[in-house]
Every structure is written in C-alpha cells, then in structure tokens.
mmCIF entry with sequence, helices, sheets and N, C-alpha, C, O atoms, coordinates in Angstrom:
data_MODEL
# 
_entry.id   MODEL 
# 
_entity.id                         1 
_entity.type                       polymer 
_entity.pdbx_number_of_molecules   1 
# 
_entity_poly.entity_id                      1 
_entity_poly.type                           'polypeptide(L)' 
_entity_poly.nstd_linkage                   no 
_entity_poly.nstd_monomer                   no 
_entity_poly.pdbx_seq_one_letter_code       MRPKLIPALILIILGIGFLLSNLGLMPRLGPIFAQWWPVILIVVGVAMLLRR 
_entity_poly.pdbx_seq_one_letter_code_can   MRPKLIPALILIILGIGFLLSNLGLMPRLGPIFAQWWPVILIVVGVAMLLRR 
_entity_poly.pdbx_strand_id                 A 
# 
loop_
_entity_poly_seq.entity_id 
_entity_poly_seq.num 
_entity_poly_seq.mon_id 
_entity_poly_seq.hetero 
1 1  MET n 
1 2  ARG n 
1 3  PRO n 
1 4  LYS n 
1 5  LEU n 
1 6  ILE n 
1 7  PRO n 
1 8  ALA n 
1 9  LEU n 
1 10 ILE n 
1 11 LEU n 
1 12 ILE n 
1 13 ILE n 
1 14 LEU n 
1 15 GLY n 
1 16 ILE n 
1 17 GLY n 
1 18 PHE n 
1 19 LEU n 
1 20 LEU n 
1 21 SER n 
1 22 ASN n 
1 23 LEU n 
1 24 GLY n 
1 25 LEU n 
1 26 MET n 
1 27 PRO n 
1 28 ARG n 
1 29 LEU n 
1 30 GLY n 
1 31 PRO n 
1 32 ILE n 
1 33 PHE n 
1 34 ALA n 
1 35 GLN n 
1 36 TRP n 
1 37 TRP n 
1 38 PRO n 
1 39 VAL n 
1 40 ILE n 
1 41 LEU n 
1 42 ILE n 
1 43 VAL n 
1 44 VAL n 
1 45 GLY n 
1 46 VAL n 
1 47 ALA n 
1 48 MET n 
1 49 LEU n 
1 50 LEU n 
1 51 ARG n 
1 52 ARG n 
# 
_struct_asym.id          A 
_struct_asym.entity_id   1 
# 
loop_
_struct_conf.conf_type_id 
_struct_conf.id 
_struct_conf.pdbx_PDB_helix_id 
_struct_conf.beg_label_comp_id 
_struct_conf.beg_label_asym_id 
_struct_conf.beg_label_seq_id 
_struct_conf.pdbx_beg_PDB_ins_code 
_struct_conf.end_label_comp_id 
_struct_conf.end_label_asym_id 
_struct_conf.end_label_seq_id 
_struct_conf.pdbx_end_PDB_ins_code 
_struct_conf.beg_auth_comp_id 
_struct_conf.beg_auth_asym_id 
_struct_conf.beg_auth_seq_id 
_struct_conf.end_auth_comp_id 
_struct_conf.end_auth_asym_id 
_struct_conf.end_auth_seq_id 
_struct_conf.pdbx_PDB_helix_class 
_struct_conf.details 
_struct_conf.pdbx_PDB_helix_length 
HELX_P HELX_P1 AA1 LEU A 5  ? ASN A 22 ? LEU A 5  ASN A 22 1 ? 18 
HELX_P HELX_P2 AA2 TRP A 37 ? ARG A 51 ? TRP A 37 ARG A 51 1 ? 15 
# 
_struct_conf_type.id          HELX_P 
_struct_conf_type.criteria    ? 
_struct_conf_type.reference   ? 
# 
loop_
_atom_site.group_PDB 
_atom_site.id 
_atom_site.type_symbol 
_atom_site.label_atom_id 
_atom_site.label_alt_id 
_atom_site.label_comp_id 
_atom_site.label_asym_id 
_atom_site.label_entity_id 
_atom_site.label_seq_id 
_atom_site.pdbx_PDB_ins_code 
_atom_site.Cartn_x 
_atom_site.Cartn_y 
_atom_site.Cartn_z 
_atom_site.occupancy 
_atom_site.B_iso_or_equiv 
_atom_site.pdbx_formal_charge 
_atom_site.auth_seq_id 
_atom_site.auth_comp_id 
_atom_site.auth_asym_id 
_atom_site.auth_atom_id 
_atom_site.pdbx_PDB_model_num 
ATOM 1   N N  . MET A 1 1  ? 18.575  8.549   -0.415  1.00 0.00 ? 1  MET A N  1 
ATOM 2   C CA . MET A 1 1  ? 17.388  8.153   -1.161  1.00 0.00 ? 1  MET A CA 1 
ATOM 3   C C  . MET A 1 1  ? 16.924  9.287   -2.049  1.00 0.00 ? 1  MET A C  1 
ATOM 4   O O  . MET A 1 1  ? 16.998  10.461  -1.686  1.00 0.00 ? 1  MET A O  1 
ATOM 5   N N  . ARG A 1 2  ? 16.454  8.916   -3.202  1.00 0.00 ? 2  ARG A N  1 
ATOM 6   C CA . ARG A 1 2  ? 15.899  9.923   -4.096  1.00 0.00 ? 2  ARG A CA 1 
ATOM 7   C C  . ARG A 1 2  ? 14.535  10.359  -3.589  1.00 0.00 ? 2  ARG A C  1 
ATOM 8   O O  . ARG A 1 2  ? 13.806  9.550   -3.015  1.00 0.00 ? 2  ARG A O  1 
ATOM 9   N N  . PRO A 1 3  ? 14.179  11.607  -3.786  1.00 0.00 ? 3  PRO A N  1 
ATOM 10  C CA . PRO A 1 3  ? 12.881  12.091  -3.297  1.00 0.00 ? 3  PRO A CA 1 
ATOM 11  C C  . PRO A 1 3  ? 11.689  11.339  -3.889  1.00 0.00 ? 3  PRO A C  1 
ATOM 12  O O  . PRO A 1 3  ? 10.658  11.223  -3.227  1.00 0.00 ? 3  PRO A O  1 
ATOM 13  N N  . LYS A 1 4  ? 11.800  10.824  -5.119  1.00 0.00 ? 4  LYS A N  1 
ATOM 14  C CA . LYS A 1 4  ? 10.677  10.122  -5.726  1.00 0.00 ? 4  LYS A CA 1 
ATOM 15  C C  . LYS A 1 4  ? 10.468  8.739   -5.131  1.00 0.00 ? 4  LYS A C  1 
ATOM 16  O O  . LYS A 1 4  ? 9.388   8.167   -5.275  1.00 0.00 ? 4  LYS A O  1 
ATOM 17  N N  . LEU A 1 5  ? 11.474  8.192   -4.470  1.00 0.00 ? 5  LEU A N  1 
ATOM 18  C CA . LEU A 1 5  ? 11.334  6.875   -3.853  1.00 0.00 ? 5  LEU A CA 1 
ATOM 19  C C  . LEU A 1 5  ? 10.476  6.921   -2.599  1.00 0.00 ? 5  LEU A C  1 
ATOM 20  O O  . LEU A 1 5  ? 9.795   5.948   -2.275  1.00 0.00 ? 5  LEU A O  1 
ATOM 21  N N  . ILE A 1 6  ? 10.503  8.026   -1.904  1.00 0.00 ? 6  ILE A N  1 
ATOM 22  C CA . ILE A 1 6  ? 9.791   8.123   -0.636  1.00 0.00 ? 6  ILE A CA 1 
ATOM 23  C C  . ILE A 1 6  ? 8.274   7.958   -0.812  1.00 0.00 ? 6  ILE A C  1 
ATOM 24  O O  . ILE A 1 6  ? 7.676   7.163   -0.087  1.00 0.00 ? 6  ILE A O  1 
ATOM 25  N N  . PRO A 1 7  ? 7.626   8.674   -1.745  1.00 0.00 ? 7  PRO A N  1 
ATOM 26  C CA . PRO A 1 7  ? 6.176   8.464   -1.911  1.00 0.00 ? 7  PRO A CA 1 
ATOM 27  C C  . PRO A 1 7  ? 5.843   7.033   -2.342  1.00 0.00 ? 7  PRO A C  1 
ATOM 28  O O  . PRO A 1 7  ? 4.832   6.470   -1.919  1.00 0.00 ? 7  PRO A O  1 
ATOM 29  N N  . ALA A 1 8  ? 6.685   6.459   -3.172  1.00 0.00 ? 8  ALA A N  1 
ATOM 30  C CA . ALA A 1 8  ? 6.442   5.089   -3.620  1.00 0.00 ? 8  ALA A CA 1 
ATOM 31  C C  . ALA A 1 8  ? 6.527   4.121   -2.444  1.00 0.00 ? 8  ALA A C  1 
ATOM 32  O O  . ALA A 1 8  ? 5.679   3.240   -2.304  1.00 0.00 ? 8  ALA A O  1 
ATOM 33  N N  . LEU A 1 9  ? 7.525   4.276   -1.615  1.00 0.00 ? 9  LEU A N  1 
ATOM 34  C CA . LEU A 1 9  ? 7.675   3.395   -0.461  1.00 0.00 ? 9  LEU A CA 1 
ATOM 35  C C  . LEU A 1 9  ? 6.535   3.585   0.538   1.00 0.00 ? 9  LEU A C  1 
ATOM 36  O O  . LEU A 1 9  ? 6.074   2.622   1.151   1.00 0.00 ? 9  LEU A O  1 
ATOM 37  N N  . ILE A 1 10 ? 6.089   4.812   0.697   1.00 0.00 ? 10 ILE A N  1 
ATOM 38  C CA . ILE A 1 10 ? 4.956   5.066   1.594   1.00 0.00 ? 10 ILE A CA 1 
ATOM 39  C C  . ILE A 1 10 ? 3.709   4.352   1.085   1.00 0.00 ? 10 ILE A C  1 
ATOM 40  O O  . ILE A 1 10 ? 2.988   3.730   1.864   1.00 0.00 ? 10 ILE A O  1 
ATOM 41  N N  . LEU A 1 11 ? 3.452   4.439   -0.214  1.00 0.00 ? 11 LEU A N  1 
ATOM 42  C CA . LEU A 1 11 ? 2.286   3.756   -0.779  1.00 0.00 ? 11 LEU A CA 1 
ATOM 43  C C  . LEU A 1 11 ? 2.385   2.244   -0.610  1.00 0.00 ? 11 LEU A C  1 
ATOM 44  O O  . LEU A 1 11 ? 1.394   1.587   -0.289  1.00 0.00 ? 11 LEU A O  1 
ATOM 45  N N  . ILE A 1 12 ? 3.555   1.702   -0.822  1.00 0.00 ? 12 ILE A N  1 
ATOM 46  C CA . ILE A 1 12 ? 3.730   0.257   -0.675  1.00 0.00 ? 12 ILE A CA 1 
ATOM 47  C C  . ILE A 1 12 ? 3.499   -0.163  0.773   1.00 0.00 ? 12 ILE A C  1 
ATOM 48  O O  . ILE A 1 12 ? 2.810   -1.152  1.025   1.00 0.00 ? 12 ILE A O  1 
ATOM 49  N N  . ILE A 1 13 ? 4.058   0.563   1.713   1.00 0.00 ? 13 ILE A N  1 
ATOM 50  C CA . ILE A 1 13 ? 3.895   0.228   3.131   1.00 0.00 ? 13 ILE A CA 1 
ATOM 51  C C  . ILE A 1 13 ? 2.447   0.365   3.556   1.00 0.00 ? 13 ILE A C  1 
ATOM 52  O O  . ILE A 1 13 ? 1.931   -0.491  4.275   1.00 0.00 ? 13 ILE A O  1 
ATOM 53  N N  . LEU A 1 14 ? 1.777   1.430   3.123   1.00 0.00 ? 14 LEU A N  1 
ATOM 54  C CA . LEU A 1 14 ? 0.351   1.592   3.440   1.00 0.00 ? 14 LEU A CA 1 
ATOM 55  C C  . LEU A 1 14 ? -0.477  0.453   2.851   1.00 0.00 ? 14 LEU A C  1 
ATOM 56  O O  . LEU A 1 14 ? -1.354  -0.100  3.514   1.00 0.00 ? 14 LEU A O  1 
ATOM 57  N N  . GLY A 1 15 ? -0.190  0.117   1.619   1.00 0.00 ? 15 GLY A N  1 
ATOM 58  C CA . GLY A 1 15 ? -0.918  -0.964  0.966   1.00 0.00 ? 15 GLY A CA 1 
ATOM 59  C C  . GLY A 1 15 ? -0.743  -2.288  1.680   1.00 0.00 ? 15 GLY A C  1 
ATOM 60  O O  . GLY A 1 15 ? -1.711  -3.022  1.880   1.00 0.00 ? 15 GLY A O  1 
ATOM 61  N N  . ILE A 1 16 ? 0.482   -2.598  2.065   1.00 0.00 ? 16 ILE A N  1 
ATOM 62  C CA . ILE A 1 16 ? 0.733   -3.844  2.787   1.00 0.00 ? 16 ILE A CA 1 
ATOM 63  C C  . ILE A 1 16 ? 0.016   -3.840  4.129   1.00 0.00 ? 16 ILE A C  1 
ATOM 64  O O  . ILE A 1 16 ? -0.555  -4.852  4.534   1.00 0.00 ? 16 ILE A O  1 
ATOM 65  N N  . GLY A 1 17 ? 0.046   -2.715  4.813   1.00 0.00 ? 17 GLY A N  1 
ATOM 66  C CA . GLY A 1 17 ? -0.652  -2.615  6.101   1.00 0.00 ? 17 GLY A CA 1 
ATOM 67  C C  . GLY A 1 17 ? -2.146  -2.833  5.972   1.00 0.00 ? 17 GLY A C  1 
ATOM 68  O O  . GLY A 1 17 ? -2.734  -3.578  6.756   1.00 0.00 ? 17 GLY A O  1 
ATOM 69  N N  . PHE A 1 18 ? -2.767  -2.193  4.994   1.00 0.00 ? 18 PHE A N  1 
ATOM 70  C CA . PHE A 1 18 ? -4.205  -2.365  4.801   1.00 0.00 ? 18 PHE A CA 1 
ATOM 71  C C  . PHE A 1 18 ? -4.541  -3.772  4.320   1.00 0.00 ? 18 PHE A C  1 
ATOM 72  O O  . PHE A 1 18 ? -5.564  -4.329  4.719   1.00 0.00 ? 18 PHE A O  1 
ATOM 73  N N  . LEU A 1 19 ? -3.706  -4.350  3.479   1.00 0.00 ? 19 LEU A N  1 
ATOM 74  C CA . LEU A 1 19 ? -3.953  -5.714  3.016   1.00 0.00 ? 19 LEU A CA 1 
ATOM 75  C C  . LEU A 1 19 ? -3.865  -6.700  4.171   1.00 0.00 ? 19 LEU A C  1 
ATOM 76  O O  . LEU A 1 19 ? -4.707  -7.590  4.289   1.00 0.00 ? 19 LEU A O  1 
ATOM 77  N N  . LEU A 1 20 ? -2.863  -6.556  5.019   1.00 0.00 ? 20 LEU A N  1 
ATOM 78  C CA . LEU A 1 20 ? -2.755  -7.426  6.191   1.00 0.00 ? 20 LEU A CA 1 
ATOM 79  C C  . LEU A 1 20 ? -3.969  -7.267  7.099   1.00 0.00 ? 20 LEU A C  1 
ATOM 80  O O  . LEU A 1 20 ? -4.447  -8.238  7.684   1.00 0.00 ? 20 LEU A O  1 
ATOM 81  N N  . SER A 1 21 ? -4.456  -6.056  7.211   1.00 0.00 ? 21 SER A N  1 
ATOM 82  C CA . SER A 1 21 ? -5.656  -5.811  8.008   1.00 0.00 ? 21 SER A CA 1 
ATOM 83  C C  . SER A 1 21 ? -6.860  -6.524  7.404   1.00 0.00 ? 21 SER A C  1 
ATOM 84  O O  . SER A 1 21 ? -7.648  -7.135  8.126   1.00 0.00 ? 21 SER A O  1 
ATOM 85  N N  . ASN A 1 22 ? -7.004  -6.448  6.089   1.00 0.00 ? 22 ASN A N  1 
ATOM 86  C CA . ASN A 1 22 ? -8.127  -7.097  5.418   1.00 0.00 ? 22 ASN A CA 1 
ATOM 87  C C  . ASN A 1 22 ? -8.043  -8.613  5.498   1.00 0.00 ? 22 ASN A C  1 
ATOM 88  O O  . ASN A 1 22 ? -9.074  -9.286  5.505   1.00 0.00 ? 22 ASN A O  1 
ATOM 89  N N  . LEU A 1 23 ? -6.847  -9.156  5.556   1.00 0.00 ? 23 LEU A N  1 
ATOM 90  C CA . LEU A 1 23 ? -6.676  -10.603 5.658   1.00 0.00 ? 23 LEU A CA 1 
ATOM 91  C C  . LEU A 1 23 ? -6.788  -11.102 7.096   1.00 0.00 ? 23 LEU A C  1 
ATOM 92  O O  . LEU A 1 23 ? -6.713  -12.306 7.340   1.00 0.00 ? 23 LEU A O  1 
ATOM 93  N N  . GLY A 1 24 ? -6.966  -10.197 8.037   1.00 0.00 ? 24 GLY A N  1 
ATOM 94  C CA . GLY A 1 24 ? -7.142  -10.586 9.432   1.00 0.00 ? 24 GLY A CA 1 
ATOM 95  C C  . GLY A 1 24 ? -5.836  -10.785 10.178  1.00 0.00 ? 24 GLY A C  1 
ATOM 96  O O  . GLY A 1 24 ? -5.843  -11.317 11.288  1.00 0.00 ? 24 GLY A O  1 
ATOM 97  N N  . LEU A 1 25 ? -4.730  -10.376 9.607   1.00 0.00 ? 25 LEU A N  1 
ATOM 98  C CA . LEU A 1 25 ? -3.439  -10.537 10.260  1.00 0.00 ? 25 LEU A CA 1 
ATOM 99  C C  . LEU A 1 25 ? -3.078  -9.337  11.135  1.00 0.00 ? 25 LEU A C  1 
ATOM 100 O O  . LEU A 1 25 ? -2.123  -9.383  11.911  1.00 0.00 ? 25 LEU A O  1 
ATOM 101 N N  . MET A 1 26 ? -3.854  -8.266  10.999  1.00 0.00 ? 26 MET A N  1 
ATOM 102 C CA . MET A 1 26 ? -3.709  -7.064  11.818  1.00 0.00 ? 26 MET A CA 1 
ATOM 103 C C  . MET A 1 26 ? -5.116  -6.610  12.191  1.00 0.00 ? 26 MET A C  1 
ATOM 104 O O  . MET A 1 26 ? -6.082  -6.977  11.521  1.00 0.00 ? 26 MET A O  1 
ATOM 105 N N  . PRO A 1 27 ? -5.240  -5.821  13.246  1.00 0.00 ? 27 PRO A N  1 
ATOM 106 C CA . PRO A 1 27 ? -6.582  -5.295  13.566  1.00 0.00 ? 27 PRO A CA 1 
ATOM 107 C C  . PRO A 1 27 ? -7.123  -4.462  12.400  1.00 0.00 ? 27 PRO A C  1 
ATOM 108 O O  . PRO A 1 27 ? -6.354  -3.872  11.641  1.00 0.00 ? 27 PRO A O  1 
ATOM 109 N N  . ARG A 1 28 ? -8.447  -4.421  12.268  1.00 0.00 ? 28 ARG A N  1 
ATOM 110 C CA . ARG A 1 28 ? -9.086  -3.651  11.191  1.00 0.00 ? 28 ARG A CA 1 
ATOM 111 C C  . ARG A 1 28 ? -8.659  -2.194  11.274  1.00 0.00 ? 28 ARG A C  1 
ATOM 112 O O  . ARG A 1 28 ? -8.651  -1.594  12.349  1.00 0.00 ? 28 ARG A O  1 
ATOM 113 N N  . LEU A 1 29 ? -8.307  -1.640  10.129  1.00 0.00 ? 29 LEU A N  1 
ATOM 114 C CA . LEU A 1 29 ? -7.897  -0.241  10.076  1.00 0.00 ? 29 LEU A CA 1 
ATOM 115 C C  . LEU A 1 29 ? -9.056  0.683   9.743   1.00 0.00 ? 29 LEU A C  1 
ATOM 116 O O  . LEU A 1 29 ? -8.914  1.903   9.819   1.00 0.00 ? 29 LEU A O  1 
ATOM 117 N N  . GLY A 1 30 ? -10.174 0.131   9.384   1.00 0.00 ? 30 GLY A N  1 
ATOM 118 C CA . GLY A 1 30 ? -11.354 0.945   9.114   1.00 0.00 ? 30 GLY A CA 1 
ATOM 119 C C  . GLY A 1 30 ? -12.327 0.195   8.239   1.00 0.00 ? 30 GLY A C  1 
ATOM 120 O O  . GLY A 1 30 ? -11.929 -0.414  7.246   1.00 0.00 ? 30 GLY A O  1 
ATOM 121 N N  . PRO A 1 31 ? -13.606 0.231   8.596   1.00 0.00 ? 31 PRO A N  1 
ATOM 122 C CA . PRO A 1 31 ? -14.607 -0.506  7.825   1.00 0.00 ? 31 PRO A CA 1 
ATOM 123 C C  . PRO A 1 31 ? -14.932 0.136   6.478   1.00 0.00 ? 31 PRO A C  1 
ATOM 124 O O  . PRO A 1 31 ? -15.639 -0.463  5.668   1.00 0.00 ? 31 PRO A O  1 
ATOM 125 N N  . ILE A 1 32 ? -14.431 1.336   6.227   1.00 0.00 ? 32 ILE A N  1 
ATOM 126 C CA . ILE A 1 32 ? -14.734 2.040   4.982   1.00 0.00 ? 32 ILE A CA 1 
ATOM 127 C C  . ILE A 1 32 ? -14.067 1.373   3.783   1.00 0.00 ? 32 ILE A C  1 
ATOM 128 O O  . ILE A 1 32 ? -14.597 1.413   2.673   1.00 0.00 ? 32 ILE A O  1 
ATOM 129 N N  . PHE A 1 33 ? -12.934 0.774   3.999   1.00 0.00 ? 33 PHE A N  1 
ATOM 130 C CA . PHE A 1 33 ? -12.118 0.263   2.900   1.00 0.00 ? 33 PHE A CA 1 
ATOM 131 C C  . PHE A 1 33 ? -12.625 -1.074  2.390   1.00 0.00 ? 33 PHE A C  1 
ATOM 132 O O  . PHE A 1 33 ? -13.007 -1.941  3.176   1.00 0.00 ? 33 PHE A O  1 
ATOM 133 N N  . ALA A 1 34 ? -12.627 -1.238  1.076   1.00 0.00 ? 34 ALA A N  1 
ATOM 134 C CA . ALA A 1 34 ? -13.048 -2.487  0.438   1.00 0.00 ? 34 ALA A CA 1 
ATOM 135 C C  . ALA A 1 34 ? -11.957 -3.543  0.611   1.00 0.00 ? 34 ALA A C  1 
ATOM 136 O O  . ALA A 1 34 ? -10.856 -3.240  1.072   1.00 0.00 ? 34 ALA A O  1 
ATOM 137 N N  . GLN A 1 35 ? -12.265 -4.753  0.248   1.00 0.00 ? 35 GLN A N  1 
ATOM 138 C CA . GLN A 1 35 ? -11.362 -5.874  0.485   1.00 0.00 ? 35 GLN A CA 1 
ATOM 139 C C  . GLN A 1 35 ? -10.031 -5.756  -0.265  1.00 0.00 ? 35 GLN A C  1 
ATOM 140 O O  . GLN A 1 35 ? -8.985  -6.035  0.321   1.00 0.00 ? 35 GLN A O  1 
ATOM 141 N N  . TRP A 1 36 ? -10.037 -5.362  -1.510  1.00 0.00 ? 36 TRP A N  1 
ATOM 142 C CA . TRP A 1 36 ? -8.813  -5.447  -2.299  1.00 0.00 ? 36 TRP A CA 1 
ATOM 143 C C  . TRP A 1 36 ? -8.204  -4.117  -2.688  1.00 0.00 ? 36 TRP A C  1 
ATOM 144 O O  . TRP A 1 36 ? -7.238  -4.115  -3.451  1.00 0.00 ? 36 TRP A O  1 
ATOM 145 N N  . TRP A 1 37 ? -8.701  -2.989  -2.217  1.00 0.00 ? 37 TRP A N  1 
ATOM 146 C CA . TRP A 1 37 ? -8.147  -1.723  -2.654  1.00 0.00 ? 37 TRP A CA 1 
ATOM 147 C C  . TRP A 1 37 ? -6.692  -1.534  -2.232  1.00 0.00 ? 37 TRP A C  1 
ATOM 148 O O  . TRP A 1 37 ? -5.986  -0.777  -2.900  1.00 0.00 ? 37 TRP A O  1 
ATOM 149 N N  . PRO A 1 38 ? -6.194  -2.171  -1.167  1.00 0.00 ? 38 PRO A N  1 
ATOM 150 C CA . PRO A 1 38 ? -4.772  -2.017  -0.858  1.00 0.00 ? 38 PRO A CA 1 
ATOM 151 C C  . PRO A 1 38 ? -3.852  -2.546  -1.959  1.00 0.00 ? 38 PRO A C  1 
ATOM 152 O O  . PRO A 1 38 ? -2.727  -2.070  -2.116  1.00 0.00 ? 38 PRO A O  1 
ATOM 153 N N  . VAL A 1 39 ? -4.324  -3.511  -2.705  1.00 0.00 ? 39 VAL A N  1 
ATOM 154 C CA . VAL A 1 39 ? -3.509  -4.031  -3.804  1.00 0.00 ? 39 VAL A CA 1 
ATOM 155 C C  . VAL A 1 39 ? -3.227  -2.915  -4.808  1.00 0.00 ? 39 VAL A C  1 
ATOM 156 O O  . VAL A 1 39 ? -2.144  -2.853  -5.390  1.00 0.00 ? 39 VAL A O  1 
ATOM 157 N N  . ILE A 1 40 ? -4.195  -2.048  -5.005  1.00 0.00 ? 40 ILE A N  1 
ATOM 158 C CA . ILE A 1 40 ? -4.006  -0.917  -5.918  1.00 0.00 ? 40 ILE A CA 1 
ATOM 159 C C  . ILE A 1 40 ? -2.877  -0.018  -5.417  1.00 0.00 ? 40 ILE A C  1 
ATOM 160 O O  . ILE A 1 40 ? -2.056  0.444   -6.209  1.00 0.00 ? 40 ILE A O  1 
ATOM 161 N N  . LEU A 1 41 ? -2.834  0.229   -4.117  1.00 0.00 ? 41 LEU A N  1 
ATOM 162 C CA . LEU A 1 41 ? -1.749  1.038   -3.558  1.00 0.00 ? 41 LEU A CA 1 
ATOM 163 C C  . LEU A 1 41 ? -0.393  0.381   -3.789  1.00 0.00 ? 41 LEU A C  1 
ATOM 164 O O  . LEU A 1 41 ? 0.577   1.052   -4.142  1.00 0.00 ? 41 LEU A O  1 
ATOM 165 N N  . ILE A 1 42 ? -0.329  -0.919  -3.592  1.00 0.00 ? 42 ILE A N  1 
ATOM 166 C CA . ILE A 1 42 ? 0.927   -1.640  -3.794  1.00 0.00 ? 42 ILE A CA 1 
ATOM 167 C C  . ILE A 1 42 ? 1.355   -1.554  -5.251  1.00 0.00 ? 42 ILE A C  1 
ATOM 168 O O  . ILE A 1 42 ? 2.522   -1.291  -5.542  1.00 0.00 ? 42 ILE A O  1 
ATOM 169 N N  . VAL A 1 43 ? 0.420   -1.772  -6.165  1.00 0.00 ? 43 VAL A N  1 
ATOM 170 C CA . VAL A 1 43 ? 0.740   -1.738  -7.596  1.00 0.00 ? 43 VAL A CA 1 
ATOM 171 C C  . VAL A 1 43 ? 1.204   -0.347  -8.010  1.00 0.00 ? 43 VAL A C  1 
ATOM 172 O O  . VAL A 1 43 ? 2.169   -0.215  -8.763  1.00 0.00 ? 43 VAL A O  1 
ATOM 173 N N  . VAL A 1 44 ? 0.531   0.683   -7.530  1.00 0.00 ? 44 VAL A N  1 
ATOM 174 C CA . VAL A 1 44 ? 0.928   2.050   -7.871  1.00 0.00 ? 44 VAL A CA 1 
ATOM 175 C C  . VAL A 1 44 ? 2.325   2.347   -7.314  1.00 0.00 ? 44 VAL A C  1 
ATOM 176 O O  . VAL A 1 44 ? 3.142   2.967   -7.995  1.00 0.00 ? 44 VAL A O  1 
ATOM 177 N N  . GLY A 1 45 ? 2.598   1.916   -6.106  1.00 0.00 ? 45 GLY A N  1 
ATOM 178 C CA . GLY A 1 45 ? 3.909   2.135   -5.513  1.00 0.00 ? 45 GLY A CA 1 
ATOM 179 C C  . GLY A 1 45 ? 5.009   1.419   -6.274  1.00 0.00 ? 45 GLY A C  1 
ATOM 180 O O  . GLY A 1 45 ? 6.070   1.993   -6.517  1.00 0.00 ? 45 GLY A O  1 
ATOM 181 N N  . VAL A 1 46 ? 4.766   0.167   -6.654  1.00 0.00 ? 46 VAL A N  1 
ATOM 182 C CA . VAL A 1 46 ? 5.755   -0.582  -7.427  1.00 0.00 ? 46 VAL A CA 1 
ATOM 183 C C  . VAL A 1 46 ? 5.955   0.061   -8.798  1.00 0.00 ? 46 VAL A C  1 
ATOM 184 O O  . VAL A 1 46 ? 7.083   0.147   -9.283  1.00 0.00 ? 46 VAL A O  1 
ATOM 185 N N  . ALA A 1 47 ? 4.878   0.509   -9.421  1.00 0.00 ? 47 ALA A N  1 
ATOM 186 C CA . ALA A 1 47 ? 4.987   1.177   -10.719 1.00 0.00 ? 47 ALA A CA 1 
ATOM 187 C C  . ALA A 1 47 ? 5.818   2.445   -10.603 1.00 0.00 ? 47 ALA A C  1 
ATOM 188 O O  . ALA A 1 47 ? 6.612   2.749   -11.494 1.00 0.00 ? 47 ALA A O  1 
ATOM 189 N N  . MET A 1 48 ? 5.644   3.190   -9.513  1.00 0.00 ? 48 MET A N  1 
ATOM 190 C CA . MET A 1 48 ? 6.421   4.403   -9.308  1.00 0.00 ? 48 MET A CA 1 
ATOM 191 C C  . MET A 1 48 ? 7.905   4.068   -9.143  1.00 0.00 ? 48 MET A C  1 
ATOM 192 O O  . MET A 1 48 ? 8.765   4.804   -9.628  1.00 0.00 ? 48 MET A O  1 
ATOM 193 N N  . LEU A 1 49 ? 8.201   2.973   -8.469  1.00 0.00 ? 49 LEU A N  1 
ATOM 194 C CA . LEU A 1 49 ? 9.589   2.567   -8.312  1.00 0.00 ? 49 LEU A CA 1 
ATOM 195 C C  . LEU A 1 49 ? 10.207  2.145   -9.628  1.00 0.00 ? 49 LEU A C  1 
ATOM 196 O O  . LEU A 1 49 ? 11.359  2.472   -9.913  1.00 0.00 ? 49 LEU A O  1 
ATOM 197 N N  . LEU A 1 50 ? 9.445   1.421   -10.430 1.00 0.00 ? 50 LEU A N  1 
ATOM 198 C CA . LEU A 1 50 ? 9.962   0.919   -11.709 1.00 0.00 ? 50 LEU A CA 1 
ATOM 199 C C  . LEU A 1 50 ? 10.091  2.019   -12.743 1.00 0.00 ? 50 LEU A C  1 
ATOM 200 O O  . LEU A 1 50 ? 10.913  1.921   -13.654 1.00 0.00 ? 50 LEU A O  1 
ATOM 201 N N  . ARG A 1 51 ? 9.293   3.059   -12.613 1.00 0.00 ? 51 ARG A N  1 
ATOM 202 C CA . ARG A 1 51 ? 9.296   4.153   -13.576 1.00 0.00 ? 51 ARG A CA 1 
ATOM 203 C C  . ARG A 1 51 ? 10.519  5.053   -13.436 1.00 0.00 ? 51 ARG A C  1 
ATOM 204 O O  . ARG A 1 51 ? 10.856  5.768   -14.380 1.00 0.00 ? 51 ARG A O  1 
ATOM 205 N N  . ARG A 1 52 ? 11.173  5.039   -12.321 1.00 0.00 ? 52 ARG A N  1 
ATOM 206 C CA . ARG A 1 52 ? 12.289  5.952   -12.070 1.00 0.00 ? 52 ARG A CA 1 
ATOM 207 C C  . ARG A 1 52 ? 13.441  5.662   -12.913 1.00 0.00 ? 52 ARG A C  1 
ATOM 208 O O  . ARG A 1 52 ? 14.461  6.344   -12.819 1.00 0.00 ? 52 ARG A O  1 
# 
C-alpha cells in the first residue's frame, strides 16, 4: 500500500463508524459530534484516494 492511502482509509473508516453511530446502528461514540459531520470525513477520505 502506498503511504498516502493509509490516512485516506483511516478517515473513511472513522467516518463510516461515526455515521453508523449517528444512525443508531452502533452505540453512540460521543454526544459532542453533530449528526452529519462523519459525511465530511468520508468525502475527504474519498477525495484523498481520488487525488492520488
């Protein structure tokens, strides 16, 4: 794996985890986080993958 793929994949996995938590499919990961901010993590991760 290229080193630049690792941060992108981490962001995507974190985003999916937080989104699932917000949708009630996983236990809450923290009340601090807003409803849709995980989508931003997913988008940034996908953008990093596409930019390579």
